[in-house]
Backbone as CSV, one residue per row, in Angstrom:
resi,resn,N_x,N_y,N_z,CA_x,CA_y,CA_z,C_x,C_y,C_z
1,MET,0.858,-1.163,0.003,0.008,-0.023,0.013,0.911,1.272,-0.020
2,GLN,0.737,2.088,-0.951,1.520,3.341,-1.046,0.780,4.544,-0.409
3,GLY,1.410,5.088,0.596,0.829,6.307,1.197,-0.425,6.076,1.982
4,GLY,-0.783,4.818,2.249,-2.051,4.487,2.920,-1.899,4.367,4.425
5,ILE,-2.960,4.117,5.054,-2.966,3.891,6.484,-3.494,2.514,6.795
6,ALA,-2.767,1.772,7.575,-3.162,0.444,8.018,-3.826,0.520,9.301
7,ILE,-4.996,-0.095,9.492,-5.764,-0.139,10.737,-5.982,-1.560,11.091
8,LEU,-5.643,-1.943,12.249,-5.849,-3.275,12.756,-7.125,-3.153,13.621
9,GLN,-8.188,-3.768,13.197,-9.457,-3.673,13.867,-9.744,-4.983,14.607
10,TYR,-10.024,-4.820,15.926,-10.377,-6.055,16.703,-11.882,-6.139,16.875
11,PRO,-12.375,-7.355,17.115,-13.840,-7.551,17.220,-14.451,-6.512,18.211
12,GLY,-15.575,-5.893,17.779,-16.296,-4.982,18.504,-15.900,-3.522,18.324
13,GLU,-14.784,-3.319,17.674,-14.271,-1.919,17.386,-14.941,-1.329,16.170
14,VAL,-15.095,-0.036,16.171,-15.741,0.675,15.116,-14.702,1.570,14.438
15,VAL,-14.644,1.531,13.148,-13.679,2.344,12.397,-14.524,3.278,11.555
16,THR,-14.275,4.593,11.627,-14.915,5.589,10.843,-13.957,6.096,9.737
17,ILE,-14.390,6.070,8.490,-13.589,6.479,7.378,-14.371,7.572,6.613
18,ARG,-13.652,8.608,6.182,-14.253,9.717,5.472,-14.895,9.239,4.181
19,PRO,-15.948,9.897,3.729,-16.597,9.535,2.446,-15.551,9.666,1.321
20,TYR,-15.676,8.707,0.420,-14.876,8.613,-0.818,-13.414,8.339,-0.549
21,CYS,-13.097,7.821,0.643,-11.764,7.411,0.943,-11.679,5.971,0.522
22,PRO,-10.864,5.643,-0.512,-10.731,4.250,-0.937,-10.282,3.373,0.191
23,THR,-10.918,2.199,0.323,-10.510,1.267,1.371,-10.362,-0.145,0.790
24,VAL,-9.519,-0.900,1.410,-9.342,-2.320,1.125,-9.394,-3.020,2.493
25,ILE,-10.125,-4.066,2.582,-10.229,-4.782,3.786,-9.768,-6.230,3.583
26,PHE,-8.808,-6.650,4.439,-8.320,-7.987,4.447,-8.746,-8.727,5.683
27,ALA,-9.411,-9.862,5.526,-9.896,-10.597,6.627,-9.249,-11.982,6.644
28,PRO,-8.295,-12.233,7.597,-7.619,-13.474,7.583,-8.495,-14.694,7.955
29,ARG,-9.616,-14.447,8.585,-10.533,-15.525,8.992,-11.935,-15.087,8.570
30,THR,-12.893,-16.036,8.562,-14.277,-15.760,8.313,-14.760,-14.769,9.394
31,ASN,-15.467,-13.769,9.042,-15.972,-12.746,9.988,-17.276,-12.175,9.482
32,ALA,-17.866,-11.436,10.388,-19.122,-10.675,10.088,-18.853,-9.216,10.283
33,ALA,-19.235,-8.420,9.259,-18.990,-6.954,9.385,-20.215,-6.267,8.885
34,VAL,-20.386,-5.102,9.451,-21.541,-4.245,9.057,-20.967,-2.921,8.530
35,THR,-21.320,-2.499,7.382,-20.860,-1.254,6.885,-22.095,-0.321,6.823
36,LEU,-21.935,0.842,7.389,-23.019,1.771,7.439,-22.589,3.081,6.770
37,HIS,-23.361,3.506,5.822,-23.081,4.728,5.138,-24.118,5.756,5.511
38,THR,-23.703,6.903,5.989,-24.646,7.938,6.341,-24.621,8.991,5.236
39,GLN,-25.750,9.737,5.088,-25.786,10.728,4.051,-26.100,12.019,4.658
40,ASP,-25.285,12.919,4.564,-25.549,14.321,5.006,-25.720,15.190,3.745
41,LEU,-26.558,16.207,3.904,-26.766,17.127,2.776,-25.427,17.642,2.238
42,GLU,-24.462,17.939,3.092,-23.173,18.479,2.687,-22.463,17.514,1.794
43,ASP,-22.739,16.269,1.799,-22.064,15.268,0.947,-22.447,15.296,-0.508
44,LEU,-23.663,15.805,-0.787,-24.211,15.754,-2.114,-23.344,16.354,-3.121
45,PRO,-22.781,17.583,-2.976,-21.912,18.148,-4.010,-20.677,17.244,-4.223
46,SER,-20.097,16.609,-3.149,-18.998,15.702,-3.323,-19.340,14.465,-4.048
47,LYS,-20.565,14.000,-3.896,-21.047,12.779,-4.656,-21.038,13.080,-6.107
48,LEU,-21.396,14.306,-6.548,-21.339,14.645,-8.020,-19.898,14.722,-8.427
49,GLU,-19.085,15.450,-7.616,-17.689,15.676,-7.958,-16.978,14.349,-8.104
50,TYR,-17.171,13.389,-7.289,-16.396,12.155,-7.265,-17.150,10.970,-7.890
51,LEU,-18.044,11.269,-8.746,-18.924,10.187,-9.323,-18.052,9.247,-10.114
52,ASP,-17.063,9.736,-10.875,-16.219,8.784,-11.598,-15.488,7.871,-10.708
53,LEU,-14.994,8.306,-9.556,-14.300,7.499,-8.620,-15.241,6.474,-8.031
54,SER,-16.435,6.850,-7.736,-17.452,5.868,-7.219,-17.744,4.814,-8.221
55,VAL,-17.924,5.153,-9.480,-18.241,4.212,-10.546,-17.019,3.259,-10.718
56,SER,-15.889,3.800,-10.761,-14.610,2.979,-10.853,-14.450,1.998,-9.741
57,ARG,-14.787,2.464,-8.523,-14.679,1.600,-7.332,-15.699,0.419,-7.449
58,ILE,-16.936,0.738,-7.898,-17.937,-0.254,-8.059,-17.407,-1.304,-9.094
59,GLY,-16.938,-0.818,-10.176,-16.367,-1.736,-11.186,-15.337,-2.633,-10.716
60,ALA,-14.359,-2.007,-9.964,-13.265,-2.811,-9.456,-13.722,-3.826,-8.425
61,CYS,-14.659,-3.423,-7.578,-15.157,-4.411,-6.572,-15.854,-5.549,-7.239
62,GLN,-16.670,-5.301,-8.245,-17.415,-6.355,-8.933,-16.425,-7.275,-9.646
63,TRP,-15.341,-6.705,-10.216,-14.352,-7.555,-10.848,-13.689,-8.444,-9.892
64,ILE,-13.211,-7.882,-8.717,-12.488,-8.661,-7.699,-13.376,-9.744,-7.102
65,LEU,-14.657,-9.366,-6.934,-15.565,-10.337,-6.341,-15.931,-11.488,-7.343
66,GLY,-15.566,-11.286,-8.582,-15.869,-12.294,-9.558,-17.234,-12.158,-10.214
67,PHE,-17.850,-10.937,-10.102,-19.158,-10.705,-10.706,-19.133,-9.530,-11.664
68,PRO,-18.216,-9.504,-12.720,-18.152,-8.378,-13.542,-19.463,-8.120,-14.359
69,GLU,-20.220,-9.185,-14.584,-21.470,-9.064,-15.346,-22.548,-8.238,-14.513
70,GLN,-22.338,-8.109,-13.253,-23.299,-7.405,-12.396,-22.924,-5.893,-12.318
71,MET,-21.759,-5.501,-12.788,-21.286,-4.162,-12.672,-22.277,-3.086,-13.124
72,ASN,-22.799,-3.229,-14.286,-23.759,-2.243,-14.730,-24.971,-2.092,-13.918
73,SER,-25.521,-3.237,-13.403,-26.763,-3.036,-12.623,-26.410,-2.413,-11.202
74,VAL,-25.236,-2.704,-10.711,-24.826,-2.047,-9.436,-24.598,-0.560,-9.621
75,ILE,-23.954,-0.157,-10.715,-23.761,1.244,-11.105,-25.119,1.915,-11.318
76,GLU,-26.024,1.245,-11.987,-27.375,1.799,-12.248,-28.027,2.095,-10.903
77,HIS,-27.967,1.194,-9.978,-28.533,1.352,-8.634,-27.992,2.566,-7.995
78,LYS,-26.633,2.760,-7.996,-25.973,3.854,-7.343,-26.352,5.197,-7.977
79,LEU,-26.506,5.244,-9.337,-26.925,6.465,-9.974,-28.338,6.891,-9.639
80,VAL,-29.242,5.884,-9.539,-30.633,6.169,-9.175,-30.679,6.540,-7.711
81,GLU,-29.841,5.953,-6.877,-29.777,6.367,-5.449,-29.312,7.807,-5.342
82,LEU,-28.360,8.198,-6.162,-27.842,9.585,-6.142,-28.967,10.531,-6.485
83,TYR,-29.777,10.142,-7.538,-30.801,10.923,-8.068,-31.872,11.146,-6.981
84,THR,-32.191,10.048,-6.316,-33.219,10.116,-5.301,-32.748,11.005,-4.083
85,TYR,-31.521,10.850,-3.770,-30.975,11.682,-2.708,-30.964,13.110,-3.158
86,LEU,-30.711,13.479,-4.395,-30.738,14.853,-4.886,-32.195,15.354,-4.755
87,ASP,-33.149,14.582,-5.215,-34.583,14.925,-5.264,-35.008,15.213,-3.755
88,ASP,-34.757,14.175,-2.894,-35.188,14.304,-1.512,-34.513,15.561,-0.839
89,SER,-33.232,15.784,-1.112,-32.530,16.921,-0.462,-33.064,18.301,-0.986
90,LEU,-33.432,18.353,-2.180,-33.931,19.628,-2.720,-35.417,19.888,-2.477
91,MET,-36.115,18.877,-2.160,-37.547,18.980,-2.034,-37.993,19.097,-0.599
92,VAL,-37.131,19.518,0.350,-37.592,19.679,1.707,-38.629,20.814,1.725
93,GLU,-39.489,20.702,2.666,-40.646,21.592,2.701,-40.301,23.050,2.946
94,GLU,-39.449,23.229,3.969,-39.148,24.620,4.367,-37.825,25.124,3.746
95,LYS,-37.820,26.349,3.345,-36.638,26.957,2.741,-35.431,26.906,3.779
96,GLY,-35.802,27.131,5.063,-34.707,27.189,6.045,-33.989,25.909,6.253
97,ARG,-34.582,24.768,5.945,-33.921,23.412,6.183,-32.762,23.171,5.202
98,VAL,-32.831,23.795,4.041,-31.762,23.717,3.077,-31.043,25.067,3.118
99,ASN,-29.859,25.112,3.730,-29.214,26.435,3.865,-28.623,26.921,2.578
100,GLU,-28.462,28.210,2.466,-27.999,28.830,1.246,-26.599,28.394,0.876
101,GLU,-25.816,28.149,1.828,-24.404,27.709,1.598,-24.382,26.351,0.916
102,PHE,-25.238,25.446,1.394,-25.345,24.099,0.738,-25.851,24.242,-0.619
103,LEU,-26.925,25.022,-0.858,-27.447,25.226,-2.207,-26.418,25.795,-3.124
104,SER,-25.669,26.774,-2.664,-24.666,27.377,-3.452,-23.593,26.300,-3.845
105,ALA,-23.169,25.483,-2.914,-22.184,24.492,-3.232,-22.666,23.412,-4.175
106,LEU,-24.007,23.010,-4.008,-24.560,22.052,-4.892,-24.725,22.631,-6.365
107,CYS,-25.153,23.923,-6.439,-25.287,24.584,-7.732,-23.922,24.637,-8.428
108,SER,-22.904,24.975,-7.687,-21.516,24.988,-8.248,-21.124,23.665,-8.737
109,ALA,-21.329,22.610,-7.947,-21.005,21.276,-8.386,-21.868,20.855,-9.607
110,TRP,-23.110,21.240,-9.666,-23.946,20.899,-10.796,-23.433,21.548,-12.027
111,LYS,-22.969,22.822,-11.952,-22.478,23.491,-13.137,-21.322,22.713,-13.713
112,LYS,-20.501,22.177,-12.843,-19.285,21.428,-13.314,-19.587,20.008,-13.741
113,TYR,-20.480,19.297,-13.070,-20.608,17.839,-13.194,-22.019,17.383,-13.621
114,GLY,-22.974,18.306,-13.747,-24.343,17.939,-14.035,-24.418,17.265,-15.442
115,VAL,-23.748,17.817,-16.436,-23.857,17.177,-17.785,-23.179,15.736,-17.697
116,HIS,-22.092,15.609,-16.996,-21.481,14.318,-16.855,-22.370,13.301,-16.178
117,TYR,-23.142,13.774,-15.183,-24.029,12.931,-14.490,-25.140,12.460,-15.461
118,ARG,-25.650,13.396,-16.281,-26.647,12.962,-17.306,-26.076,11.957,-18.245
119,GLU,-24.822,12.140,-18.689,-24.211,11.181,-19.598,-24.109,9.782,-18.947
120,MET,-23.795,9.757,-17.629,-23.742,8.503,-16.922,-25.140,7.820,-16.857
121,LEU,-26.167,8.650,-16.583,-27.525,8.098,-16.551,-27.810,7.472,-17.919
122,GLU,-27.431,8.169,-19.002,-27.743,7.625,-20.328,-26.905,6.390,-20.650
123,GLN,-25.790,6.267,-20.111,-24.900,5.138,-20.349,-25.302,3.865,-19.618
124,TYR,-25.699,4.083,-18.362,-25.885,2.889,-17.477,-27.394,2.494,-17.228
125,LEU,-28.284,3.443,-17.362,-29.635,3.140,-17.077,-30.397,2.485,-18.254
126,ARG,-31.255,1.509,-18.027,-31.978,0.897,-19.038,-33.306,1.691,-19.306
127,GLN,-33.832,1.580,-20.431,-35.210,2.182,-20.713,-36.206,1.347,-19.978
128,PRO,-37.295,1.920,-19.506,-37.757,3.273,-19.600,-37.116,4.150,-18.506
129,ASP,-36.358,3.641,-17.557,-35.789,4.407,-16.455,-34.961,5.512,-16.971
130,ARG,-34.114,5.230,-17.971,-33.242,6.243,-18.530,-34.006,7.517,-18.939
131,GLU,-35.020,7.289,-19.734,-35.786,8.430,-20.207,-36.459,9.196,-19.048
132,PHE,-36.973,8.491,-18.071,-37.678,9.170,-16.935,-36.694,10.022,-16.217
133,TYR,-35.453,9.505,-15.789,-34.473,10.283,-14.987,-33.929,11.473,-15.770
134,VAL,-33.637,11.218,-17.055,-33.050,12.296,-17.842,-34.043,13.408,-17.981
135,LYS,-35.302,13.106,-18.179,-36.344,14.169,-18.357,-36.748,14.796,-17.029
136,ASP,-36.590,14.092,-15.930,-37.115,14.570,-14.670,-36.183,15.563,-13.926
137,ALA,-34.870,15.508,-14.177,-33.968,16.391,-13.469,-34.305,17.864,-13.647
138,PRO,-34.524,18.330,-14.911,-34.897,19.768,-15.043,-36.155,20.115,-14.197
139,ARG,-37.077,19.186,-14.071,-38.266,19.411,-13.221,-37.920,19.593,-11.772
140,ILE,-36.975,18.860,-11.250,-36.567,19.042,-9.879,-36.014,20.391,-9.638
141,TRP,-35.194,20.906,-10.523,-34.631,22.260,-10.404,-35.602,23.318,-10.599
142,ARG,-36.681,23.081,-11.404,-37.727,24.047,-11.552,-38.515,24.113,-10.247
143,LYS,-38.782,22.962,-9.555,-39.436,22.950,-8.305,-38.670,23.818,-7.254
144,VAL,-37.337,23.705,-7.290,-36.477,24.440,-6.407,-36.702,25.973,-6.630
145,LYS,-36.656,26.314,-7.951,-36.915,27.694,-8.330,-38.213,28.218,-7.831
146,ASP,-39.288,27.440,-7.985,-40.606,27.872,-7.649,-40.764,27.823,-6.080
147,ARG,-40.317,26.822,-5.449,-40.434,26.765,-4.005,-39.713,27.874,-3.252
148,TRP,-38.591,28.235,-3.817,-37.796,29.298,-3.142,-38.127,30.629,-3.702
149,SER,-39.049,30.695,-4.659,-39.499,31.950,-5.275,-38.290,32.742,-5.857
150,LEU,-37.369,31.975,-6.597,-36.181,32.566,-7.175,-36.530,33.309,-8.496
151,GLU,-35.924,34.429,-8.663,-36.173,35.120,-9.927,-35.529,34.422,-11.142
152,GLY,-34.284,33.952,-10.899,-33.546,33.335,-12.003,-33.351,31.847,-11.696
153,CYS,-32.444,31.321,-12.634,-32.154,29.885,-12.526,-31.383,29.597,-11.160
154,PRO,-31.824,28.549,-10.445,-30.994,28.294,-9.211,-29.623,27.876,-9.426
155,VAL,-29.302,27.325,-10.591,-27.914,26.837,-10.823,-26.983,27.945,-11.189
156,CYS,-27.451,28.820,-12.119,-26.516,29.882,-12.610,-26.918,31.287,-12.233
157,GLY,-28.190,31.418,-11.718,-28.692,32.783,-11.332,-29.135,33.583,-12.597
158,GLU,-29.051,33.046,-13.692,-29.428,33.803,-14.912,-30.878,34.050,-14.968
159,ALA,-31.312,35.280,-15.211,-32.720,35.533,-15.333,-33.190,35.028,-16.675
160,ILE,-34.385,34.465,-16.635,-34.933,33.925,-17.891,-35.988,34.885,-18.327
161,GLU,-35.578,35.915,-19.181,-36.420,37.035,-19.514,-37.179,36.847,-20.787
162,ASP,-36.698,35.886,-21.576,-37.321,35.663,-22.944,-38.630,34.904,-22.653
163,GLU,-39.740,35.481,-23.072,-41.047,34.836,-22.831,-41.176,33.550,-23.563
164,ASN,-40.393,33.375,-24.657,-40.465,32.143,-25.417,-39.588,30.983,-24.872
165,VAL,-38.818,31.279,-23.878,-37.927,30.236,-23.260,-38.442,29.983,-21.843
166,THR,-38.791,28.689,-21.630,-39.215,28.352,-20.234,-37.953,27.982,-19.429
167,PHE,-38.149,27.781,-18.164,-36.993,27.390,-17.273,-36.540,26.019,-17.739
168,ILE,-37.456,25.173,-18.070,-37.074,23.773,-18.475,-36.184,23.854,-19.718
169,GLU,-36.558,24.643,-20.663,-35.713,24.795,-21.921,-34.348,25.317,-21.493
170,HIS,-34.317,26.320,-20.643,-33.021,26.931,-20.268,-32.179,25.816,-19.564
171,PHE,-32.712,25.111,-18.616,-31.972,24.058,-17.922,-31.532,23.022,-18.867
172,TRP,-32.448,22.557,-19.671,-32.155,21.467,-20.651,-30.987,21.744,-21.511
173,ARG,-30.893,22.947,-21.970,-29.760,23.374,-22.876,-28.481,23.762,-22.072
174,LYS,-28.658,24.548,-21.078,-27.440,25.050,-20.433,-26.845,24.207,-19.333
175,HIS,-27.697,23.498,-18.583,-27.123,22.749,-17.450,-27.360,21.222,-17.559
176,TRP,-27.935,20.813,-18.669,-28.112,19.331,-18.889,-27.465,18.945,-20.119
177,GLY,-26.863,19.914,-20.819,-26.053,19.566,-22.077,-26.862,18.959,-23.207
178,ARG,-28.091,19.375,-23.345,-28.894,18.870,-24.455,-29.080,20.054,-25.428
179,GLY,-29.223,19.711,-26.663,-29.560,20.694,-27.687,-30.978,20.947,-27.886
180,ASP,-31.360,21.148,-29.052,-32.787,21.507,-29.436,-33.602,20.292,-29.621
181,GLU,-33.390,19.356,-28.790,-34.191,18.068,-28.872,-35.620,18.353,-28.478
182,ASP,-36.481,17.418,-28.867,-37.885,17.652,-28.595,-38.208,17.763,-27.080
183,LEU,-38.750,18.928,-26.782,-39.065,19.185,-25.355,-40.526,19.066,-25.017
184,ASP,-41.275,18.541,-25.961,-42.731,18.361,-25.752,-43.009,17.594,-24.532
185,GLY,-43.935,18.160,-23.696,-44.342,17.475,-22.455,-43.379,17.694,-21.323
186,MET,-42.375,18.489,-21.436,-41.329,18.714,-20.434,-41.887,19.633,-19.345
187,ASP,-42.774,20.513,-19.638,-43.276,21.461,-18.607,-44.389,20.771,-17.858
């Protein structure tokens, strides 16, 4: 192990590891272990930023475990889980429960990694799920705009002044990396 930390864990001990910290566990004997992942709102921007690392880790684990054929379905599950977490996090009832610092960090991460996330959804999800999740993301962000009574786009702050351009169209093109594809039924 280069530059890593070795921890010898005895029965009954708990080890806490930071999110996205690659780990390797060696067990010399048969054992039982419980892995618990917690999700904090503050982790969501990091989940978008380190999505490639997460997907690579899933692929490596499936390969090492001898189940490479299950890799895509496990990645699909993780991408949908991230989407659900995004939806749940942004749809809290009260504005005060999602602080502005978190929203700002999430919007910044979305500007950088949102299109890549969409590309991964399109690569790993099967139809009809792929179509649903790709078309639903702009709706989530529109709900954020409406719920918070924001004048402009929550992601970029840009005012949408053109009466012929809806928020969905703006998001679809600018933050979801799609061109002039058919947007019928998107509002």
